[in-house]
C-alpha positions, -999 to +999 in steps of 0.1 A: -573+556+211-595+580+231-610+575+265-629+594+292-620+601+328-641+616+356-621+647+364-637+665+393-671+656+381-664+665+345-665+635+320-633+646+302-623+631+268-586+626+262-562+607+241-528+595+252-499+584+230-463+573+237-442+564+267-420+584+291-425+615+312-460+630+307-466+660+285-500+677+287-511+696+255-538+722+260-556+733+229-568+768+221-603+783+222-630+771+199-608+742+188-601+706+200-572+684+209-571+675+172-553+708+166-521+692+180-520+666+152-486+679+139-470+677+174-483+645+189-464+620+168-430+637+173-435+643+210-447+607+215-414+594+204-399+606+237-428+613+260-462+601+271-485+627+255-519+635+270-543+655+248-576+664+266-606+682+251-614+711+274-649+716+289-674+723+262-649+716+234-646+686+212-658+654+228-659+668+264-694+680+274-703+715+286-712+721+322-734+745+341-721+780+347-700+805+327-667+797+310-635+811+325-598+805+322-596+798+360-623+772+356-605+755+327-573+755+347-591+739+377-606+713+353-571+703+341-557+701+376-585+677+383-577+659+351-540+654+361-551+643+396-576+618+382-549+602+361-524+602+388-500+626+371-478+640+398-461+664+374-461+671+337-446+693+310-475+716+302-478+731+267-507+756+259-515+772+226-535+804+224-563+802+251-546+770+261-516+790+272-538+813+293-551+782+310-517+767+313-502+797+330-530+798+355-523+761+363-486+770+368-495+799+391-521+780+412-503+746+413-467+750+405-460+716+420-478+700+390-460+719+362-424+707+355-419+730+325-443+755+309-447+764+272-470+792+260-476+794+222-493+826+209-508+836+243-512+872+252-517+875+289-530+911+290-554+928+266-528+954+258-504+925+250-525+915+220-525+930+186-553+953+174-563+926+149-566+901+176-588+924+197-611+929+166-613+891+161-623+884+197-647+913+203-663+927+172-694+912+154-674+905+123-645+888+142-668+867+163-688+856+132-655+844+117-647+825+148-681+810+149-678+798+114-644+781+122-657+765+154-691+753+144-681+724+121-659+706+146-684+713+174-713+698+155-691+668+145-678+659+179-698+674+208-718+649+230-741+678+237-754+679+201-753+706+175-781+726+190-759+734+221-733+753+200-750+786+205-749+782+243-712+775+245-703+801+219-721+827+240-701+816+270-668+819+251-678+853+237-685+866+272-653+852+285-631+866+257-645+901+264-636+899+301-605+878+306-585+892+336-551+904+328-520+887+342-493+913+344-457+904+339-448+911+376-473+883+386-450+858+369-419+866+389-425+838+413-429+810+387-403+784+397-403+763+365-386+770+332-409+787+307-407+789+269-427+817+253-432+810+216-451+829+188-451+836+151-438+869+139-473+876+126-492+863+156-519+877+179-493+887+205-472+918+203-436+907+204-428+934+230-454+918+253-436+884+252-403+903+258-417+918+289-429+884+301-396+869+294-378+896+314-402+890+344-399+852+345-368+840+363-361+812+339-376+821+305-368+815+269-383+834+240-388+821+204-402+842+176-409+819+145-402+837+112-429+836+087-454+822+112-489+833+122-512+824+151-513+789+136-475+784+137-477+748+151-495+738+120-475+761+096-440+752+108-444+720+127-408+708+122-394+739+136-419+741+165-414+705+173-376+709+174-379+738+198-403+719+220-380+689+222-350+711+229-367+729+257-383+699+273-350+679+273-333+674+307-301+690+294-300+724+278-272+735+254-245+755+271-245+793+265-211+804+254-217+841+250-248+853+270-249+890+262-286+897+262-308+915+287-337+890+291 
C-alpha cells in the first residue's frame, strides 16, 4: 500500500513492506520504485523495506529548480528524517547508487550498510556504450522512449510535464560531478559493489572503488547486464541478504588484494 510523506517540503510517494530493520531501496534514473519488484518480496521476509519514488519520478511530483544527485540525496535524507528512520541499509541501483553514495558521504550516521548496483561514480568509470546512451541524441531518444510510458501513467504532474523533467535529467546526466575513489576512503560503513559482467560500469572501476573503501565487497554477476536485478533476481537477492546479515561468513583463505 502506497502513501505520501512531507519530506522537507516535497510530497514524496513511497511504499513500505515487511517488518524488521529498515532497508531503503533507491531506484535508477527515469524509472520508479516499481523497478524493485523482484527484490521487495524477498527482502521483506527479513526487513522493513521502504521504496520511495524520487523527485520527478513515478508518483512523486517534480519541484522547481534543476535536477542533481546531491539534491536527490538531500531529498532522501529528509525522507528518512520525516519517517523517523535513525539508520537504514541503503541500496541504490544505477543513478540510485550515485544518490546513495552521496547520502553515505554527507550523512554516514544514517547509512548502516551501503549497496551500489551498476553505478559508475566517474565518467571514465562508465563504458563507452553507457556514455553514448546518456549523452547522444540516439541514446537519449532511447531513454525517453523507455521513461515516457511510466511517467505518463504515474506522474501527478501530468503527461505534459514529461518534457520538462526529461530536459532536467538530460542536463544532469551530462554534468554529474565525478566522485573519485580516494573520496570514499573515509566511508565508515560496509559497502557492496555489484554489477553485471555486461553492465554500464567498467569492472576495473569497481575494483578501484573496492580497493579505496575500507570495508568493501565486490560482486560481478555472470551473464548480467545493467538490468541484473531483474535478470538474475534470485542471485542478486541472495547476495543482498548475505551482505545485509549481521554475521558474515568467515574467510578461511583471504589471499586477494582488495
